C-alpha positions as CSV (number, residue, x, y, z in Angstrom):
1,M,-14.9,24.4,38.9
2,F,-11.5,23.0,37.4
3,G,-10.4,22.2,41.1
4,I,-9.8,25.9,41.8
5,G,-10.8,27.1,45.2
6,F,-12.3,30.7,46.1
7,Q,-8.8,32.0,47.2
8,E,-6.9,31.0,43.7
9,M,-9.8,32.6,41.9
10,I,-9.5,35.9,43.8
11,L,-5.5,35.8,43.1
12,I,-6.2,35.3,39.5
13,L,-8.5,38.1,39.3
14,V,-6.2,40.4,41.2
15,V,-3.2,39.5,38.9
16,V,-5.7,40.2,35.7
17,L,-6.7,43.3,37.0
18,I,-3.2,44.5,37.6
19,F,-1.9,43.3,34.3
20,F,-4.8,44.5,32.1
21,G,-6.1,47.5,34.1
22,P,-9.7,48.2,35.1
23,K,-10.7,49.9,31.7
24,R,-10.2,46.7,29.6
25,L,-11.3,44.3,32.0
26,P,-15.2,44.3,30.8
27,D,-13.7,43.7,27.3
28,L,-11.6,41.1,28.0
29,A,-14.2,39.2,30.0
30,K,-16.7,39.6,27.3
31,S,-14.3,38.3,24.5
32,L,-13.5,35.4,26.8
33,G,-17.2,34.7,27.2
34,K,-17.7,34.7,23.2
35,G,-14.7,32.6,23.0
36,L,-15.9,29.9,25.6
37,A,-19.4,29.9,23.7
38,E,-18.0,29.3,20.3
39,F,-15.7,26.4,21.8
40,K,-18.9,25.1,23.4
41,K,-20.8,25.2,20.2
42,A,-18.1,23.8,18.0
43,S,-17.9,20.9,20.5
44,E,-21.4,20.0,20.4
45,E,-21.2,20.0,16.5
46,V,-18.3,17.6,16.5
47,K,-20.3,15.6,19.1
48,K,-23.2,15.4,17.0
49,G,-21.0,14.6,14.1
50,I,-19.6,11.6,15.8
51,D,-23.0,10.3,16.8
52,E,-24.4,10.6,13.4
53,A,-21.5,8.6,12.2
54,M,-21.9,6.0,14.9
55,K,-25.7,5.4,13.7
56,E,-25.0,5.3,10.1
57,D,-21.9,2.6,11.0
58,A,-24.5,0.7,13.0
59,T,-27.3,0.9,10.1
60,E,-24.5,-0.3,7.4
61,E,-23.6,-3.2,9.8
62,K,-27.0,-4.4,10.2
63,A,-28.0,-4.4,6.5
64,P,-25.5,-6.5,5.4
65,K,-26.4,-9.2,7.9
66,E,-30.1,-9.1,6.9
67,D,-29.0,-9.6,3.2
68,E,-26.7,-12.5,4.1
69,A,-29.4,-14.2,5.8
70,K,-31.8,-13.6,2.7
71,T,-29.2,-15.1,0.6
72,E,-28.5,-17.9,2.8
73,S,-32.1,-18.8,2.9
74,S,-32.6,-18.8,-0.7
75,D,-29.6,-20.7,-1.3
76,A,-30.9,-23.5,1.0
77,A,-34.4,-23.3,-1.1
78,S,-32.6,-24.0,-4.5
79,P,-31.5,-27.3,-5.7
80,P,-27.9,-27.8,-5.8
81,R,-26.0,-27.3,-9.1
82,P,-24.4,-30.1,-11.0
83,P,-20.7,-30.1,-11.3
84,E,-19.5,-28.1,-14.3
85,T,-17.9,-30.4,-17.0
86,P,-15.4,-28.6,-19.4
87,L,-16.6,-28.2,-23.0
88,L,-14.9,-29.7,-26.1
89,P,-14.7,-27.9,-29.2
90,F,-16.4,-28.7,-32.3
91,D,-14.7,-29.6,-35.7
92,D,-16.0,-28.1,-39.1
93,K,-18.4,-31.0,-39.7
94,G,-20.1,-30.3,-36.1
95,S,-18.8,-33.5,-34.3
96,T,-16.9,-33.5,-31.4
97,P,-13.3,-34.6,-31.8
98,S,-11.9,-37.4,-29.6
99,P,-9.6,-36.5,-26.9
100,P,-5.9,-36.7,-27.7
101,A,-4.4,-39.7,-26.6
102,S,-1.5,-39.3,-24.1
103,Q,2.1,-40.1,-25.1
104,G,4.4,-41.7,-22.6
């Protein structure tokens, strides 16, 4: 336990007993136990939160890959698009004007 041997534990208990006294020692042990229990509970909650975030992240990474595979397969099945040509404006009579001659 924490690399502390039996002799070190006895020494620590004697020092605590001298410092706090025999009347306060049970209260001190009780509050120390409660504090350790709360710390353990909080650390477990943090661990659960991290695990849930990792699972959500894994599912989010998996979903776009599946969507990309679906779009790539649908793109391969559709015929290729013809190249887009620029549209020329119409004049008031409804006919397309001729493009302007380049001056040079």
